[in-house]
One Martini backbone bead per residue (centre of mass of N, CA, C, O) as a GRO file, in nm:
protein
  376
    1MET     BB    1   0.758 -19.414  -1.882
    2LEU     BB    2   0.714 -19.687  -1.727
    3VAL     BB    3   0.724 -19.564  -1.451
    4THR     BB    4   0.487 -19.359  -1.484
    5ALA     BB    5   0.267 -19.581  -1.536
    6THR     BB    6   0.308 -19.734  -1.267
    7ASP     BB    7   0.267 -19.484  -1.067
    8ALA     BB    8  -0.039 -19.412  -1.157
    9VAL     BB    9  -0.094 -19.694  -1.017
   10LEU     BB   10  -0.267 -19.853  -0.772
   11GLY     BB   11  -0.194 -20.206  -0.713
   12HIS     BB   12  -0.097 -20.270  -1.055
   13ALA     BB   13   0.212 -20.282  -1.142
   14ALA     BB   14   0.249 -20.563  -1.274
   15LEU     BB   15   0.042 -20.526  -1.499
   16VAL     BB   16   0.141 -20.268  -1.620
   17SER     BB   17   0.425 -20.367  -1.685
   18ARG     BB   18   0.344 -20.593  -1.880
   19LEU     BB   19   0.184 -20.415  -2.089
   20ALA     BB   20   0.409 -20.210  -2.134
   21SER     BB   21   0.612 -20.410  -2.259
   22SER     BB   22   0.429 -20.478  -2.497
   23ALA     BB   23   0.411 -20.190  -2.610
   24THR     BB   24   0.712 -20.143  -2.660
   25ALA     BB   25   0.720 -20.418  -2.850
   26ALA     BB   26   0.463 -20.426  -3.028
   27ALA     BB   27   0.260 -20.664  -2.854
   28LEU     BB   28  -0.012 -20.538  -2.825
   29THR     BB   29  -0.321 -20.583  -2.824
   30HIS     BB   30  -0.616 -20.440  -2.972
   31ALA     BB   31  -0.795 -20.589  -2.729
   32ILE     BB   32  -0.905 -20.480  -2.400
   33LEU     BB   33  -1.020 -20.624  -2.084
   34LEU     BB   34  -1.101 -20.462  -1.798
   35SER     BB   35  -1.154 -20.602  -1.477
   36GLY     BB   36  -1.350 -20.504  -1.182
   37PRO     BB   37  -1.415 -20.323  -0.953
   38ASP     BB   38  -1.535 -20.043  -0.868
   39SER     BB   39  -1.266 -19.810  -0.845
   40VAL     BB   40  -0.981 -19.986  -0.879
   41GLY     BB   41  -0.832 -19.895  -1.184
   42LYS     BB   42  -0.897 -19.927  -1.490
   43THR     BB   43  -0.887 -19.639  -1.623
   44THR     BB   44  -0.611 -19.566  -1.511
   45THR     BB   45  -0.464 -19.800  -1.664
   46ALA     BB   46  -0.540 -19.718  -1.949
   47LEU     BB   47  -0.423 -19.421  -1.937
   48ALA     BB   48  -0.126 -19.514  -1.880
   49LEU     BB   49  -0.096 -19.678  -2.142
   50ALA     BB   50  -0.166 -19.440  -2.340
   51GLU     BB   51   0.076 -19.270  -2.256
   52LEU     BB   52   0.281 -19.460  -2.362
   53ILE     BB   53   0.193 -19.521  -2.653
   54LEU     BB   54   0.179 -19.189  -2.724
   55GLY     BB   55   0.373 -19.009  -2.573
   56SER     BB   56   0.191 -18.782  -2.367
   57SER     BB   57   0.327 -18.643  -2.116
   58SER     BB   58   0.415 -18.363  -2.291
   59TRP     BB   59   0.150 -18.271  -2.381
   60PRO     BB   60  -0.038 -18.024  -2.450
   61GLY     BB   61  -0.259 -18.044  -2.175
   62GLY     BB   62  -0.198 -18.334  -2.168
   63PRO     BB   63  -0.281 -18.654  -2.233
   64LEU     BB   64  -0.593 -18.595  -2.277
   65ALA     BB   65  -0.525 -18.387  -2.533
   66HIS     BB   66  -0.468 -18.606  -2.725
   67PRO     BB   67  -0.571 -18.675  -3.060
   68ASP     BB   68  -0.523 -19.009  -3.015
   69LEU     BB   69  -0.752 -18.982  -2.788
   70TRP     BB   70  -1.029 -19.182  -2.681
   71LEU     BB   71  -1.302 -19.092  -2.438
   72GLU     BB   72  -1.551 -19.289  -2.242
   73ASP     BB   73  -1.650 -19.130  -1.911
   74SER     BB   74  -1.936 -19.065  -1.846
   75ASP     BB   75  -2.260 -19.019  -1.672
   76ALA     BB   76  -2.389 -19.217  -1.838
   77GLU     BB   77  -2.594 -19.499  -1.794
   78ASN     BB   78  -2.577 -19.514  -2.119
   79ILE     BB   79  -2.451 -19.654  -2.434
   80SER     BB   80  -2.509 -19.558  -2.732
   81ILE     BB   81  -2.492 -19.559  -3.074
   82ARG     BB   82  -2.432 -19.248  -3.097
   83ARG     BB   83  -2.131 -19.282  -2.961
   84VAL     BB   84  -2.011 -19.481  -3.212
   85LYS     BB   85  -2.124 -19.382  -3.457
   86PRO     BB   86  -2.134 -19.200  -3.713
   87GLY     BB   87  -2.229 -18.879  -3.658
   88GLY     BB   88  -2.268 -18.775  -3.397
   89ASP     BB   89  -2.413 -18.539  -3.158
   90ASP     BB   90  -2.150 -18.533  -2.947
   91GLY     BB   91  -1.902 -18.535  -3.071
   92PRO     BB   92  -1.675 -18.762  -3.135
   93THR     BB   93  -1.675 -19.074  -3.227
   94LEU     BB   94  -1.545 -19.370  -3.259
   95GLN     BB   95  -1.567 -19.377  -3.572
   96ASP     BB   96  -1.456 -19.099  -3.624
   97PHE     BB   97  -1.186 -19.146  -3.497
   98LEU     BB   98  -1.108 -19.412  -3.677
   99SER     BB   99  -1.126 -19.259  -3.964
  100ARG     BB  100  -0.864 -19.129  -3.884
  101ARG     BB  101  -0.572 -19.026  -3.886
  102PRO     BB  102  -0.302 -18.999  -3.725
  103TYR     BB  103  -0.171 -18.709  -3.602
  104ALA     BB  104   0.132 -18.820  -3.492
  105GLY     BB  105   0.186 -19.107  -3.669
  106GLY     BB  106   0.091 -19.337  -3.484
  107SER     BB  107  -0.115 -19.423  -3.257
  108ARG     BB  108  -0.418 -19.538  -3.116
  109VAL     BB  109  -0.664 -19.460  -2.846
  110ALA     BB  110  -0.941 -19.641  -2.702
  111ILE     BB  111  -1.172 -19.560  -2.414
  112ILE     BB  112  -1.407 -19.755  -2.211
  113GLY     BB  113  -1.582 -19.670  -1.955
  114ARG     BB  114  -1.801 -19.865  -1.844
  115ALA     BB  115  -1.883 -20.089  -2.072
  116ASP     BB  116  -2.149 -20.203  -1.932
  117ARG     BB  117  -2.329 -19.958  -2.070
  118LEU     BB  118  -2.373 -20.099  -2.331
  119GLY     BB  119  -2.558 -20.141  -2.578
  120ILE     BB  120  -2.631 -20.361  -2.826
  121GLU     BB  121  -2.561 -20.177  -3.067
  122ALA     BB  122  -2.290 -20.075  -2.968
  123ALA     BB  123  -2.152 -20.348  -2.927
  124ASN     BB  124  -2.182 -20.447  -3.227
  125ASN     BB  125  -2.005 -20.217  -3.337
  126ILE     BB  126  -1.749 -20.290  -3.181
  127LEU     BB  127  -1.709 -20.578  -3.277
  128LYS     BB  128  -1.627 -20.486  -3.572
  129THR     BB  129  -1.364 -20.353  -3.480
  130ILE     BB  130  -1.238 -20.599  -3.341
  131GLU     BB  131  -1.244 -20.781  -3.609
  132GLU     BB  132  -1.152 -20.497  -3.775
  133PRO     BB  133  -0.881 -20.341  -3.716
  134PRO     BB  134  -0.719 -20.082  -3.720
  135PRO     BB  135  -0.421 -19.970  -3.755
  136ARG     BB  136  -0.273 -19.882  -3.464
  137THR     BB  137  -0.504 -19.992  -3.265
  138HIS     BB  138  -0.645 -19.938  -2.928
  139LEU     BB  139  -0.873 -20.116  -2.719
  140PHE     BB  140  -1.043 -20.019  -2.408
  141LEU     BB  141  -1.219 -20.217  -2.171
  142CYS     BB  142  -1.414 -20.119  -1.889
  143ALA     BB  143  -1.547 -20.363  -1.637
  144ALA     BB  144  -1.735 -20.477  -1.364
  145HIS     BB  145  -1.961 -20.613  -1.582
  146PRO     BB  146  -1.890 -20.830  -1.828
  147GLU     BB  147  -2.169 -21.000  -1.846
  148LYS     BB  148  -2.308 -20.760  -2.005
  149LEU     BB  149  -2.165 -20.845  -2.232
  150PRO     BB  150  -2.110 -20.976  -2.506
  151PRO     BB  151  -1.950 -21.271  -2.569
  152THR     BB  152  -1.824 -21.177  -2.840
  153VAL     BB  153  -1.656 -20.940  -2.709
  154VAL     BB  154  -1.497 -21.093  -2.486
  155SER     BB  155  -1.357 -21.321  -2.676
  156ARG     BB  156  -1.194 -21.088  -2.838
  157CYS     BB  157  -1.049 -21.037  -2.577
  158GLU     BB  158  -0.807 -20.946  -2.357
  159VAL     BB  159  -0.816 -21.052  -2.022
  160PHE     BB  160  -0.809 -20.848  -1.718
  161VAL     BB  161  -0.774 -20.854  -1.356
  162LEU     BB  162  -0.859 -20.635  -1.096
  163SER     BB  163  -0.771 -20.620  -0.778
  164PRO     BB  164  -0.788 -20.542  -0.480
  165VAL     BB  165  -0.659 -20.322  -0.256
  166PRO     BB  166  -0.497 -20.278   0.008
  167THR     BB  167  -0.570 -20.093   0.284
  168ALA     BB  168  -0.283 -19.986   0.355
  169ASP     BB  169  -0.223 -19.863   0.073
  170ILE     BB  170  -0.458 -19.662   0.070
  171ALA     BB  171  -0.389 -19.505   0.326
  172ARG     BB  172  -0.111 -19.415   0.226
  173TRP     BB  173  -0.196 -19.271  -0.034
  174LEU     BB  174  -0.378 -19.058   0.089
  175ALA     BB  175  -0.158 -18.923   0.260
  176ASP     BB  176   0.090 -18.893   0.059
  177THR     BB  177  -0.062 -18.792  -0.221
  178HIS     BB  178  -0.341 -18.629  -0.089
  179GLY     BB  179  -0.321 -18.517   0.219
  180VAL     BB  180  -0.459 -18.697   0.417
  181GLU     BB  181  -0.549 -18.750   0.717
  182GLN     BB  182  -0.462 -19.028   0.885
  183GLU     BB  183  -0.732 -19.075   1.045
  184ARG     BB  184  -0.907 -19.060   0.790
  185ALA     BB  185  -0.766 -19.279   0.620
  186ALA     BB  186  -0.826 -19.511   0.832
  187ILE     BB  187  -1.142 -19.489   0.787
  188VAL     BB  188  -1.165 -19.509   0.468
  189ALA     BB  189  -1.022 -19.776   0.370
  190PRO     BB  190  -1.222 -19.987   0.467
  191LEU     BB  191  -1.466 -19.869   0.303
  192ALA     BB  192  -1.344 -19.929   0.009
  193ALA     BB  193  -1.270 -20.230  -0.051
  194GLY     BB  194  -1.008 -20.184  -0.255
  195ARG     BB  195  -1.089 -19.877  -0.369
  196PRO     BB  196  -0.947 -19.593  -0.446
  197GLY     BB  197  -1.172 -19.421  -0.571
  198ARG     BB  198  -1.355 -19.444  -0.313
  199ALA     BB  199  -1.154 -19.330  -0.114
  200LEU     BB  200  -1.133 -19.045  -0.244
  201HIS     BB  201  -1.426 -18.971  -0.223
  202LEU     BB  202  -1.453 -18.992   0.088
  203ALA     BB  203  -1.200 -18.796   0.158
  204ALA     BB  204  -1.279 -18.540  -0.040
  205ASP     BB  205  -1.581 -18.523  -0.022
  206GLU     BB  206  -1.827 -18.341   0.089
  207GLY     BB  207  -1.973 -18.549   0.327
  208ALA     BB  208  -1.922 -18.855   0.244
  209LEU     BB  209  -1.835 -18.991   0.506
  210ALA     BB  210  -2.072 -18.914   0.684
  211ALA     BB  211  -2.286 -19.057   0.507
  212GLU     BB  212  -2.168 -19.344   0.524
  213LEU     BB  213  -2.185 -19.364   0.841
  214ALA     BB  214  -2.493 -19.319   0.859
  215ALA     BB  215  -2.563 -19.582   0.711
  216VAL     BB  216  -2.431 -19.760   0.923
  217ASP     BB  217  -2.612 -19.668   1.156
  218ALA     BB  218  -2.885 -19.758   1.031
  219PHE     BB  219  -2.811 -20.052   1.023
  220LEU     BB  220  -2.735 -20.105   1.318
  221GLY     BB  221  -3.016 -19.971   1.431
  222ALA     BB  222  -3.216 -20.220   1.329
  223GLY     BB  223  -3.166 -20.383   1.554
  224GLY     BB  224  -3.457 -20.518   1.701
  225GLY     BB  225  -3.697 -20.362   1.519
  226GLY     BB  226  -3.801 -20.513   1.295
  227ILE     BB  227  -3.995 -20.413   1.048
  228ALA     BB  228  -3.994 -20.113   1.125
  229GLY     BB  229  -3.684 -20.080   1.142
  230ALA     BB  230  -3.618 -20.166   0.857
  231ILE     BB  231  -3.776 -19.945   0.707
  232ALA     BB  232  -3.644 -19.705   0.852
  233ALA     BB  233  -3.350 -19.774   0.738
  234ALA     BB  234  -3.418 -19.764   0.436
  235ASP     BB  235  -3.509 -19.476   0.431
  236ALA     BB  236  -3.243 -19.346   0.541
  237ALA     BB  237  -3.047 -19.488   0.310
  238SER     BB  238  -3.175 -19.406   0.068
  239PRO     BB  239  -3.139 -19.287  -0.229
  240GLY     BB  240  -3.147 -19.138  -0.509
  241PRO     BB  241  -3.190 -19.102  -0.830
  242GLY     BB  242  -3.029 -19.250  -1.063
  243ALA     BB  243  -2.699 -19.294  -1.117
  244GLU     BB  244  -2.611 -19.170  -0.852
  245GLY     BB  245  -2.792 -19.340  -0.663
  246ARG     BB  246  -2.670 -19.611  -0.751
  247GLU     BB  247  -2.394 -19.557  -0.652
  248ARG     BB  248  -2.465 -19.502  -0.361
  249ALA     BB  249  -2.591 -19.781  -0.305
  250LEU     BB  250  -2.328 -19.939  -0.355
  251MET     BB  251  -2.167 -19.811  -0.123
  252THR     BB  252  -2.349 -19.883   0.104
  253ILE     BB  253  -2.341 -20.186   0.073
  254GLY     BB  254  -2.030 -20.196   0.103
  255ALA     BB  255  -2.024 -20.096   0.396
  256TRP     BB  256  -2.193 -20.324   0.522
  257SER     BB  257  -2.008 -20.560   0.425
  258SER     BB  258  -1.754 -20.478   0.580
  259PHE     BB  259  -1.875 -20.527   0.853
  260VAL     BB  260  -1.977 -20.819   0.820
  261ARG     BB  261  -1.704 -20.938   0.757
  262ASP     BB  262  -1.590 -20.875   1.036
  263ALA     BB  263  -1.794 -21.035   1.196
  264ALA     BB  264  -1.707 -21.313   1.080
  265CYS     BB  265  -1.425 -21.299   1.208
  266TYR     BB  266  -1.512 -21.302   1.497
  267ALA     BB  267  -1.689 -21.560   1.486
  268ALA     BB  268  -1.421 -21.731   1.376
  269GLY     BB  269  -1.173 -21.632   1.561
  270ALA     BB  270  -1.044 -21.364   1.361
  271PRO     BB  271  -0.996 -21.048   1.455
  272GLU     BB  272  -0.718 -20.982   1.298
  273LEU     BB  273  -0.887 -20.950   1.006
  274ALA     BB  274  -0.998 -20.697   1.084
  275LEU     BB  275  -1.065 -20.343   1.009
  276TRP     BB  276  -1.286 -20.221   1.223
  277ASP     BB  277  -1.179 -20.100   1.504
  278ALA     BB  278  -1.392 -19.878   1.590
  279TYR     BB  279  -1.625 -20.134   1.593
  280ARG     BB  280  -1.569 -20.357   1.812
  281PRO     BB  281  -1.830 -20.371   1.985
  282ALA     BB  282  -2.026 -20.446   1.753
  283LEU     BB  283  -1.884 -20.694   1.665
  284GLU     BB  284  -1.891 -20.853   1.925
  285ARG     BB  285  -2.201 -20.858   1.944
  286TRP     BB  286  -2.256 -21.015   1.687
  287ALA     BB  287  -2.076 -21.269   1.766
  288GLU     BB  288  -2.248 -21.340   2.026
  289GLU     BB  289  -2.553 -21.353   1.878
  290LEU     BB  290  -2.426 -21.485   1.617
  291SER     BB  291  -2.367 -21.696   1.382
  292ALA     BB  292  -2.154 -21.754   1.136
  293SER     BB  293  -2.369 -21.845   0.935
  294ARG     BB  294  -2.547 -21.590   0.952
  295ILE     BB  295  -2.343 -21.390   0.869
  296VAL     BB  296  -2.286 -21.508   0.591
  297ALA     BB  297  -2.575 -21.486   0.494
  298ILE     BB  298  -2.579 -21.180   0.496
  299LEU     BB  299  -2.350 -21.134   0.307
  300ASP     BB  300  -2.487 -21.278   0.067
  301ARG     BB  301  -2.742 -21.080   0.066
  302LEU     BB  302  -2.563 -20.827  -0.014
  303ALA     BB  303  -2.452 -20.942  -0.284
  304VAL     BB  304  -2.726 -20.959  -0.422
  305ALA     BB  305  -2.809 -20.671  -0.397
  306SER     BB  306  -2.577 -20.549  -0.551
  307GLU     BB  307  -2.642 -20.698  -0.817
  308ALA     BB  308  -2.920 -20.566  -0.853
  309VAL     BB  309  -2.851 -20.276  -0.863
  310ALA     BB  310  -2.646 -20.296  -1.094
  311THR     BB  311  -2.906 -20.422  -1.271
  312TYR     BB  312  -3.149 -20.200  -1.215
  313ALA     BB  313  -3.261 -20.191  -0.960
  314LEU     BB  314  -3.437 -20.046  -0.725
  315PRO     BB  315  -3.292 -19.919  -0.447
  316ARG     BB  316  -3.536 -19.883  -0.251
  317LEU     BB  317  -3.650 -20.178  -0.272
  318ALA     BB  318  -3.385 -20.334  -0.226
  319PHE     BB  319  -3.352 -20.221   0.069
  320GLU     BB  320  -3.616 -20.328   0.190
  321ALA     BB  321  -3.570 -20.624   0.131
  322LEU     BB  322  -3.301 -20.655   0.269
  323LEU     BB  323  -3.375 -20.543   0.571
  324LEU     BB  324  -3.599 -20.754   0.617
  325ASP     BB  325  -3.429 -21.004   0.610
  326ILE     BB  326  -3.228 -20.928   0.838
  327PHE     BB  327  -3.439 -20.763   1.066
  328GLY     BB  328  -3.761 -20.892   1.041
  329GLY     BB  329  -3.671 -21.141   1.221
  330ALA     BB  330  -3.575 -21.357   1.472
  331ASP     BB  331  -3.263 -21.344   1.329
  332SER     BB  332  -3.173 -21.071   1.425
  333PRO     BB  333  -2.974 -20.856   1.490
  334PRO     BB  334  -2.853 -20.670   1.720
  335PRO     BB  335  -2.853 -20.402   1.908
  336VAL     BB  336  -2.642 -20.113   1.824
  337GLU     BB  337  -2.411 -19.887   1.818
  338GLY     BB  338  -2.270 -19.675   1.648
  339ARG     BB  339  -2.056 -19.462   1.622
  340PRO     BB  340  -1.801 -19.348   1.785
  341LYS     BB  341  -1.699 -19.070   1.918
  342ALA     BB  342  -1.401 -19.075   1.823
  343LEU     BB  343  -1.480 -19.107   1.520
  344GLU     BB  344  -1.630 -18.851   1.486
  345VAL     BB  345  -1.399 -18.656   1.555
  346ALA     BB  346  -1.217 -18.762   1.312
  347VAL     BB  347  -1.398 -18.678   1.083
  348VAL     BB  348  -1.421 -18.374   1.139
  349THR     BB  349  -1.115 -18.301   1.172
  350GLY     BB  350  -1.006 -18.426   0.920
  351GLY     BB  351  -1.161 -18.248   0.717
  352GLU     BB  352  -1.050 -17.977   0.814
  353ARG     BB  353  -0.749 -18.036   0.776
  354SER     BB  354  -0.757 -18.092   0.458
  355GLY     BB  355  -0.906 -17.874   0.315
  356THR     BB  356  -0.838 -17.859  -0.019
  357ARG     BB  357  -0.828 -18.187  -0.021
  358ARG     BB  358  -1.146 -18.261  -0.027
  359ARG     BB  359  -1.147 -18.226  -0.316
  360ARG     BB  360  -1.216 -18.370  -0.604
  361PRO     BB  361  -1.074 -18.450  -0.861
  362ALA     BB  362  -1.081 -18.444  -1.178
  363ALA     BB  363  -1.240 -18.644  -1.406
  364PRO     BB  364  -1.273 -18.845  -1.715
  365ARG     BB  365  -1.601 -18.720  -1.749
  366GLY     BB  366  -1.646 -18.734  -2.084
  367ARG     BB  367  -1.697 -18.757  -2.415
  368ALA     BB  368  -1.364 -18.764  -2.468
  369ARG     BB  369  -1.223 -18.552  -2.274
  370GLY     BB  370  -1.043 -18.481  -1.954
  371GLY     BB  371  -0.951 -18.408  -1.662
  372GLY     BB  372  -0.778 -18.630  -1.515
  373ARG     BB  373  -0.805 -18.925  -1.306
  374ALA     BB  374  -0.938 -19.217  -1.278
  375ALA     BB  375  -1.066 -19.508  -1.046
  376SER     BB  376  -1.242 -19.729  -1.229
   0.00000   0.00000   0.00000
C-alpha cells in the first residue's frame, strides 16, 4: 500500500513516504495542512494518504466510495458554515460525518480541498474540531493560500509545503501515464509552471491549450501598442465571470509569468535555464530591448496581479491595470510575433492524435466524494 500511495502522487514521493510511514506507525498527527501552488498535488496527496490510512484500495466502488472518507472539493467559490455544521442542506456535513462511529471500525479521514475558501464561521467551527479531535480521526486541509485561514487554525495544524514539480517530470508523466503526444506534452509542461493538475487540464481539455496560447499571443502582441494596445490585449484575454473565470485568469497570468521568467533568464545571460524553446525569437527580442531589471519588475507586477485575482479582485479590471502598467508607458516591451507556426501545428496535431485522452478524467469535485483524483 505504501508503494501505491507514493506512486499516486507526482513529484512529492519523499513527503508522501514520510507521512505514510507515520500513518503506518499510528504516529500521524490528527490535523495536517498541505500548502503549495494551485494544482500542484495537495488534494492528490491527501487522498493517497487517506487510501493508506483506511486501507481502501480494494473497497467496492474505489477508495472515494469508502464510508469513512469525507471530502469537500466542490466547485463552490466559498465554503459556508452550512457545509460543516450538523444538519447541512446538501449531503452529510463535516460534523455529521464526525458524529458517526467509523463504519469499518478503524480510522476516519476528512479532506477539505482548497480550504482557503472557508468562511470565518466555517473555519471557527473546524478550529473546535482541531482542538478537540474525535479519536482515530485525521483532518487534511489543502490550501494554496494558507494566509487566508485564521492563524489559530494554521498554528494547530502540522504544515507541509508541496513544491512545484520539475517540468521534465511533468512532460514525461503526461506522455507515459496519460498518453499525451510527446510534442504536445513538451508544449504543455512549461505552461504548467510545476503544477501537474494544470498540465493535465491543458493537455486533456478540449481547446484549453489553444486558448492558453492565444492569451500568450495577446500578451506579446500588446508590445509597442501603447494604452490602446494594452486595453485591447486585456479585452482579448479577460476571462468570464465567477469561480471558473477567476481560475482561468490565474492560469493566464501564470502563462504570461512563465514567458517573462524565461525572458529574464535570457536577459541575465542564462538562456539554458529557459523552458519555452519554441518562443526563442520572442525571448531574444525582449532580452535585447529591455534591461534585466525591467523584466524582473514586470515579473513582480504579474505576481502582484495574480495575488490580487486570487483574493477576489475582478479579473477584468486586474487585467486592464496590469497590462496598462506593462505596455502603456515608454518602457513597454517590444512588439513580437506570437506563437511560431511549428508550434501551432504541434498543438493542433497533438490534440488530434491524443484522441480520447484529451478529455480530463473526473476529479473529486463533489459534496462528499466523487470519482477520480484531483491534482489540486
